[in-house]
C-alpha positions in Angstrom: 41.1 92.6 -9.9 41.6 90.3 -6.9 44.0 87.4 -7.5 41.3 84.9 -6.7 39.1 86.4 -9.5 42.1 86.6 -11.8 42.9 82.9 -11.3 39.3 82.0 -11.8 39.3 83.9 -15.1 42.3 82.0 -16.3 40.7 78.7 -15.5 37.5 79.7 -17.3 39.4 80.7 -20.4 41.2 77.3 -20.5 38.0 75.3 -19.9 36.2 77.3 -22.6 39.0 76.8 -25.2 39.5 73.1 -24.6 35.7 72.3 -24.7 34.8 74.8 -27.4 37.6 73.8 -29.9 36.4 70.2 -30.6 32.7 71.2 -30.5 33.4 73.9 -33.2 35.7 71.8 -35.4 33.6 68.6 -35.3 30.1 70.0 -34.8 28.5 67.4 -37.1 29.7 64.5 -35.0 28.5 66.2 -31.7 25.2 67.7 -32.8 24.0 66.3 -36.1 25.1 62.8 -37.2 24.4 60.0 -34.7 27.4 57.6 -34.2 27.9 54.2 -32.8 30.8 53.1 -30.6 33.1 50.4 -32.0 35.8 48.0 -30.6 37.0 49.1 -27.1 34.7 52.0 -27.0 31.7 49.8 -27.5 32.8 47.5 -24.7 33.1 50.6 -22.4 29.7 51.8 -23.6 28.1 48.8 -22.0 29.8 49.6 -18.7 28.5 53.2 -19.0 25.0 51.7 -19.3 25.5 49.8 -16.1 26.8 52.9 -14.4 23.6 54.8 -15.4 21.7 52.1 -13.5 24.2 52.5 -10.5 25.1 48.8 -10.8 28.7 49.1 -12.0 31.3 48.1 -9.3 34.5 47.9 -11.4 36.4 49.7 -14.0 37.1 49.0 -17.7 38.4 45.6 -19.0 42.1 45.0 -19.3 43.9 42.8 -21.8 45.6 41.1 -18.9 42.2 39.4 -18.3 41.0 41.5 -15.3 38.9 44.6 -14.7 40.6 47.7 -13.5 39.7 48.6 -9.9 37.4 51.5 -10.1 34.5 52.8 -12.2 35.1 56.5 -11.9 35.4 57.2 -15.6 32.3 55.2 -16.4 30.3 57.0 -13.8 31.6 60.3 -15.1 30.5 59.5 -18.6 27.2 58.2 -17.4 26.5 61.4 -15.4 27.3 63.5 -18.5 25.1 61.3 -20.7 22.2 61.4 -18.3 22.3 65.2 -18.1 23.4 66.4 -21.5 21.9 63.6 -23.7 19.1 61.9 -22.0 17.5 64.9 -20.3 18.7 67.9 -22.3 19.2 66.2 -25.7 22.0 68.5 -26.5 24.1 65.9 -28.3 23.5 63.7 -31.3 24.3 60.3 -29.7 25.7 58.7 -26.5 29.0 58.3 -28.4 29.2 62.1 -28.9 28.5 62.8 -25.2 31.1 60.3 -24.0 33.7 62.0 -26.2 32.6 65.4 -24.7 32.7 64.0 -21.2 36.4 63.0 -21.8 37.1 66.5 -23.1 35.3 68.2 -20.2 37.3 66.2 -17.7 40.5 67.2 -19.5 39.5 70.8 -19.6 38.7 70.9 -15.9 42.1 69.4 -15.2 44.0 72.0 -17.2 41.7 74.6 -15.7 42.9 73.6 -12.3 46.5 74.0 -13.4 45.7 77.5 -14.9 44.1 78.5 -11.6 47.1 77.5 -9.6 49.8 79.0 -11.9 47.8 82.3 -12.1 47.6 82.4 -8.3 51.3 81.8 -8.1 52.3 84.4 -10.7 49.5 86.9 -10.1 49.1 87.3 -13.8 46.6 85.8 -16.2 49.0 85.7 -19.2 51.7 84.0 -17.1 49.2 81.4 -15.9 47.9 80.8 -19.4 51.4 80.5 -20.8 52.3 77.9 -18.2 49.2 76.0 -18.9 49.9 76.2 -22.7 53.4 74.8 -22.1 52.0 71.9 -20.1 49.3 71.2 -22.7 52.0 71.3 -25.5 54.1 68.9 -23.6 51.2 66.5 -23.1 50.2 66.8 -26.8 53.7 66.2 -28.1 54.2 63.2 -25.9 50.8 61.5 -26.1 49.1 63.0 -29.2 45.5 64.2 -29.2 44.0 62.5 -26.2 41.7 65.5 -25.4 38.6 64.1 -27.0 39.1 60.3 -26.5 36.7 58.6 -24.0 39.2 55.7 -23.5 40.2 55.4 -19.8 43.9 55.1 -20.5 43.7 58.5 -22.3 41.5 60.0 -19.6 44.3 59.1 -17.1 46.1 62.1 -18.5 43.5 64.4 -17.0 43.8 62.6 -13.7 47.5 63.1 -13.8 47.1 66.8 -14.4 44.7 67.0 -11.4 47.4 65.2 -9.4 50.2 67.6 -10.5 48.1 70.6 -9.7 47.1 69.3 -6.3 50.7 68.3 -5.4 52.1 71.7 -6.5 49.3 73.5 -4.8 49.8 71.6 -1.6 53.5 72.3 -1.6 53.3 75.9 -2.5 50.0 77.2 -1.2 49.0 75.0 1.7 46.6 72.3 2.8 43.6 73.7 0.9 45.0 72.0 -2.2 45.0 68.5 -0.6 41.4 67.6 -1.8 42.5 68.2 -5.4 45.6 66.0 -4.9 43.3 63.3 -3.5 40.8 63.7 -6.3 43.5 63.2 -9.0 45.2 60.3 -7.1 42.0 58.5 -6.6 41.1 58.9 -10.3 44.5 57.3 -11.1 43.7 54.4 -8.7 40.3 53.9 -10.3 41.6 54.0 -13.8 44.5 51.6 -13.8 45.5 48.7 -11.5 49.1 49.7 -11.5 48.4 52.8 -9.6 47.4 50.7 -6.6 51.1 50.3 -6.0 52.2 53.7 -7.3 49.6 55.7 -5.3 51.7 56.0 -2.1 54.6 57.2 -4.3 52.4 60.0 -5.7 50.8 61.2 -2.4 53.4 60.6 0.3 56.3 62.7 -1.2 53.9 65.6 -1.5 52.8 65.3 2.1 56.4 64.9 3.3 57.6 67.9 1.4 54.7 70.0 2.6 55.5 69.2 6.2 59.2 69.8 5.7 58.6 73.2 4.1 55.9 74.4 6.4 58.1 77.4 7.2 57.5 78.9 3.8 55.7 82.3 4.0 52.6 81.0 2.3 52.3 78.4 5.1 53.1 80.7 8.0 50.5 83.2 6.7 47.7 80.6 7.2 48.0 81.0 11.0 47.5 84.8 11.0 45.9 86.0 7.8 43.5 84.3 5.3 45.1 82.7 2.3 44.5 84.7 -0.8 
């Protein structure tokens, strides 16, 4: 099996596990019993409604008395709600689909990490083991944030995207730069503090990539296609 297909297989396994596990263990919430959002989730639900109308221009509300800069997470939940709830009616309530949207974003983030580590190792089991180790570290340090549609928790997914993009950029080449930008811009959208931290996230990766462009994986891009 080609390494590209092997890495894609690892990513699909991770995405299937992380999305299937909550759907299986809490099926009544997702598919049977309608639920209403409460407290902060209810406040964010109103922003999701605005995002569905394409009228939302800011992020979620902060206890500091300001809105966070970007609406990415609200538009992500709005898109999932429009497709999977409003049109396909697969879920029992908007609350359920917003929880699933958070889970799906997390699954895609860890899937990107599995894809990278499998390409680096050339082995599905090694890639899955590395992803499981990262997942365990996240779970032990933050708790179960996998199914929570609260933007501060969804920042974990954005951080994993950023880690995968940074590592891919350093070790595999410029093709991983879009993933780094995707994760970093999500962080910027999700929390105002990342407006100051964003250069510290992106610039070191770019500088290291330029410094280590003599690595074999970088040299090969000029003569042979990257695997």
